[in-house]
C-alpha positions in Angstrom: -12.6 -14.5 1.3 -13.5 -12.1 4.0 -15.0 -8.7 3.3 -13.4 -5.8 5.2 -15.5 -2.7 5.8 -13.7 0.6 5.4 -15.1 3.6 7.2 -15.9 6.5 4.8 -14.0 9.0 6.8 -10.9 6.9 6.5 -11.3 6.8 2.7 -12.1 10.5 2.5 -8.9 11.3 4.5 -6.8 9.1 2.2 -8.3 10.7 -0.9 -7.8 14.2 0.6 -4.1 13.3 1.1 -3.7 12.2 -2.5 -5.4 15.4 -3.8 -3.2 17.6 -1.6 0.0 15.8 -2.6 -0.8 16.0 -6.3 -2.2 19.5 -6.4 -0.7 21.9 -9.0 1.5 23.6 -6.4 3.1 20.2 -5.5 2.9 18.6 -8.9 6.6 19.1 -9.9 7.7 18.0 -6.5 5.8 14.7 -6.7 8.6 13.1 -8.6 11.1 13.8 -5.9 11.7 11.4 -3.0 10.3 13.4 -0.1 6.8 14.2 -1.5 6.3 10.6 -2.7 7.4 9.3 0.7 5.0 11.6 2.5 2.2 10.6 0.2 2.8 6.9 0.6 3.3 7.2 4.4 0.0 9.1 4.7 -2.0 6.6 2.7 -0.4 3.6 4.5 -1.1 5.2 7.9 -4.8 5.7 7.0 -5.2 2.2 5.6 -2.9 0.2 7.9 -5.6 -1.2 10.0 -7.0 -3.1 7.0 -3.8 -5.0 6.5 -3.5 -5.8 10.2 -7.1 -7.0 10.4 -6.9 -9.1 7.2 -3.7 -10.9 8.0 -4.7 -11.5 11.7 -7.9 -13.2 10.5 -6.2 -15.4 7.9 -3.6 -17.2 10.2 -0.6 -15.0 9.3 -0.9 -15.5 5.5 1.8 -12.9 5.0 4.3 -15.6 5.9 2.8 -17.9 3.3 2.8 -15.0 0.8 6.5 -14.2 1.4 7.4 -17.9 1.1 5.5 -18.1 -2.2 7.2 -14.9 -3.5 10.6 -16.3 -2.5 10.1 -19.4 -4.7 8.5 -17.4 -7.5 11.3 -14.8 -7.8 14.1 -17.0 -9.2 11.8 -18.3 -12.0 10.8 -14.8 -13.0 14.4 -13.6 -13.1 15.5 -16.6 -15.1 12.8 -15.9 -17.7 13.8 -12.3 -18.0 17.5 -13.1 -18.7 
């Protein structure tokens, strides 16, 4: 397992985004689609380099993960029904 270092200013920016989006002024709007989309977009934009770095290091493991999920999904659905 590889450890990925995250710069503190990146974490601080993501946390500030969360605080701004969930402030009392915006609290009622957080359940609507646009505020939630903006919140998720801001967090993903700040942290996207971690995903890109991690999957480039591990020989495109996202393809293996998607393959694993594709085989797992039918068994989970059949157990729920």
